[in-house]
N, C-alpha and C positions, 0 to 999 in steps of 0.2 A: 602452524596456522593458528589464527586467533580462535578462541573458544566461542562457539555460537550457543545461544539459548533461544527457546521458543518465545515469541512475543505476541503474535496474533495470527488468525486466519482471516483474510479479507475477502469480501464479496461486493462486487459492484452492482448497484441497484438502480432502477429507473425512478423510484419514488421513495426517498429516504423516510419521510414521515410515516407512510403506510407500512413500510417494511419494519421500521423501528417499533411501531405500535404492536406488530405481530410478535416480534422477539421479546418485547417488554411485557405485553399484556397477556398473550397466549402462552408463551414459553416461560414467562416469569423470570426473565433475565434482568439484572439491574444495569442501568446505564452508568458507566464509569466516567465517560467523557464525551463531549461534543465540541467540534471545532471545524474551521474552514481553512483551506490552504489554496494558494494560487501563486502567481508570479513565475518569472522565467526559470528559476532553479527547479521549481516543482514541475513545470512543463518539460524541462530537459530530463529530469529524473524519471518521469513516467512515460516519456516518449510520445507525448501528445501535444501538438502545438496549441498554445493558448489555453491550456488546461487550468481549471480551478475546480475544487470539489468541497463538498460538505461531508463530514465524517461523524459517525457515532460509534463508540466503543462500548461493548457489553461484556459483563463478567459472566462466565459460564463455568462455575466450579473450578476455578484455577486456570481456565483457558479464556483467552480474550477473542471476541469476534468483532471484526471491524466492518461496518457497513459504510459504503462510499457511494455518494451520488455526485457525478460529474456535472459541470455546467452543461446545459443542453447544447450550447454552441460548440463545445469541444467534442461532441459525440461523433462527429462525422467520420473520423478515421483515427487510427488505422484499424483495419479488420483484425480481430483477435487481440486488440489492445486493452489496456487496463480500464479504459473509459467506457467499454461496452457492457451494458447490463448482462449479468451472468458471469462476467469475468471473475476469476478468483486468483488469489495469491497467498502464499505462506509468508509470514513476517518473522524474521529471525533477528536477534539483536546481538551486538558486539560492543566491547568497550572502546575500540579504536577502528573505525571504518576505513580510514586511509590505509592502515597496516593490513587489514583484511583484504582490501582491494589489490594491494601489491602482491599478495600471495596467490591470487587466482591464476590458474593456467591461462595462457594466451588464447586458447581455443574456447574459453567459456564466453558465450555471448552475453553482453551487457547492454542495457538501454542507455546508460550514461556512466560517467565517472561519479564518485560520491558528490552529492550536491546538498548544500544547506538551504532548506526552504525558508520561506518567510515566517514560519512557525518556530524556527530555530532547530528543527530536527534535521540531522544529516542522514540522507538515504541514498540508496542505489538499488537498481533492479537488475537481476540477471535471469537467465533461462536455464532450466535443467536440460538434459539430453532429449526429453520429450517435448520441450517447448513451454513447459509450465513456468509461470512467473514466480520468482522469489524476491521479496523485498528484504534487504539487509539494512538495518538502521542502527545508529549509534545511540547507546543509552548511557 
C-alpha cells in the first residue's frame, strides 16, 4: 500500500471570515493559504451536487487546520455531508493517488474515484468503518 502522511484536519464552517478571525486572532494561528474551489470534479469528489467552497489553511505547530465554507446554495444536502457546518474530516496525503485507490479493498466506501479539481489538486474521499470522512490527496 502507498505510504500516507498527515496533511490536515478539516472543519466545515458556516462563516469563514468569523471563524478564521477566531483561529487567527484568538488562538494566534498563522494563515498559510486561502483559496476557492468549485467545478464538476470538486462536486463529484465531495459528493455534493453543485458544490463550491472557500478555504483557509492555518498552521498549528506542525499541524494544518483547514476551514471550509461551502457555497450556501450547495448546503441543502446530503445530510451528514462535507458541506454541512460542523462536518469534519482528516486529510492524508500520498505521492500517487491512483495507485493508492487501486489498493483499497472493495468494501471501503468512497464518495468518488480520484478527481482533479480546478485548483489542480487530485483528491478522493472515503469513509472509515464509523462513517467518518477521510480525504486523501496527491501531493
